[in-house]
C-alpha positions, 0 to 999 in steps of 0.5 A: 773096901777099908784101904789099909785091909786092901792093902794087907790082902793085895801085898799078902798076896805078892812074895816081891813085897816085905813087912818087917815089925820093929823098933830102931835096932830090933826089927823083924821081917818078913820075905818070900820067895815067888817060887816059896810055898805059903798060906794065906790066913783070914780068923777072928783075933786071938783073945788079946784084941777087942772083940769082933776083931779080924785079922790076916796074915801069910803063914810059910815055913821060914817064918810069919805075919799076922795083922790086926785089922784095926778101925784106929790104925792110919797109913802113911806112903814115905819115901827115902834116899839110897845113899848112891845118888840114883835111887830110892827105898819106897814103903808104907808106915802103919801106925796107931796112935801112942796112948793105945799102940804103946808095948809092954816097955820092959826092960828086963828079960821077963818069962811070958809062960806059954805062947798061947797067941802063936800063929801056928798052932804047934808052936802054942805051948812053946815058952815065950820070953822077953827080952826086955830090949825097952821100945815104946812101941814093940814087944821082942821075944824069943820063944823055945821047947828046948827045956835047956835054954828054958831054964836058962833064960828062965835063970837070968830073968830080971836081968838086962840082956844088953849087957856085953857079954851076958849069959841069956844073950849069949845063949840065944845067939847059938841056941837060934829059937823064934824070933817075935816081934810083936805090935799092936797091930801083930806080931811077925814069927822068924822059924830061921836060924839066926845069920850070925856070918850074914844076913840070911835070905828069908825072914830074919831079924836086926838087932843093934843094940847101939842104936836102941840106946837112942829110944828112938821107934823109927829112922828120923826120914820116915814120916810118922804124925808126932803123937803116934807110933810105927805098928806095922811096915810095908816094904813094896817091890822096888821101881830100881833095887832088887829083893837085895837092894841091888841095881836093877833097871828102871821097873816103870809098873813098880812106881806105878804099883806105887804111886797107888799106896801114896794115892791111899795113904797121901802126905800132903807136905810131899804131894806138894813139893812134888806138885811145885817141882814138876811145875817149875820145870815145865815152866822153865822158872829157874832155881831162884823163884823154886819155895825151899823145903822147909824142913828134912821131909821135904827135902828128901821129897825133892831128891827122890823126886829130881831121882825118880825124872831121871830114872824116867829118862829125863836127862834135859838141862834143866833138870840136871842143874837142880839135880846139880844143885841139890845132890851136889857130891853125888849127881 
């Protein structure tokens, strides 16, 4: 089976796995509880996709995700560092070549008409508006059937919502319409209200204009290949954190599950660093002979590998000396 399709099938069925579609500063996230009713969907793609493309996804009362299975997509497994010096984060970035992964790149509020591609049939008559955030890899939209909100958004069409105090942006915050992030791989819809005081549990969105102004599509810590764009992120269950990011005792079965993803979607530079580290620790060769990482991704790979060895119970003098060398302020 195609590895991307296999991975999506496995993780759509796992409530502990989360997904996101977003850019740097605008993101929609899909989470669900283990006891939350969910419908898995498999169907032919809407007309917006090429003929014969299949889609799959998952729908709950609070949000939904639909992904197109495309032959030109590529997965990259990655790990990033947590701030506390002992934990790490993991994921898979599903990417498309820039030529086919680009969004509409609208920079002003734009009415798009009835949302005929909505995941649920009952939402397809509601009006869709691109918020005009200008991201290269996603369209960030809102959808509403409220005639007052629709009229207000139509009245401000052609204006930038990133202007501080814009009345349409304030109205969206107050009304909490559905938020939709669309990429060339699919769409993520959030139905529950915007969290105004704290991030709500379950599907939610984040909009941070300061980060949007950077023009980046993703964090520099995620190794998206050059000339590719991130279109979907998988966030599998962490071996060291719960679903709210709080520390938990090390879960080796979760780390083993991520190693399956790493094998499917490897980053050769990361594998090289991890292999070299284990070989040097086993041979007791000193730090002075270790081939130093040459960039941010390799340095991160080394530090994550050291944290993982420590989480697995290794507290040898050699390991602690390496941790002291590479993380002197957090050992």
